[in-house]
N, C-alpha and C positions, 0 to 999 in steps of 0.2 A: 085049101087055100087059107091063108092067114087073114083074119079080120084087120082092116086098116087101123081101127082104134087100138087094137092090141099091139100092133106093130109100133104105134106112136109111143106107147108107154114102156116098151122093152128097151133095155140097155145092155151093152156087152158086159158080162160078168167079169171079164179080165181087166178092162180099162175104163168101164163105165160110160163109154161114148155111145152115141146114137147108132142104131142099126137100120138096115134096109133089106128088102126082099130082092134077091137076085138068084135066078136059076134054081128056084125051089129051095133055097137056103136062106137063113138069116145071116147077113154079112155086116160086120162092124165097119163103120165108116172111118175109124181111126187106125186100129191095129190090123184089120183085114181078116180076123178069124171068121170062119164060116161054121155056123151051127145048123145041124140037120133039122128037118121037120118030119116027124113020123106020125102018120094018121091025123094030120092037121094040127099037131101039137109041136111047138118049137122046143127043142131040147137044148136049153141054155146052160149047159154044163161045160166048164173049161176042158175037162177030160174028153168030151165028145167032139170038140171043135177041130176043124181042119185049119192048118196054117195058110 
């Protein structure tokens, strides 16, 4: 699980918008890219994102 404080400081690397936790993924509130979480670590790489 991702720490709430960590989630608050993360931003989408593609569009710099806020992100939220949905279905065990970090999801951008603006462009909708979904970033995976592996072993409790968010993988905030544009190449790893799902559209």
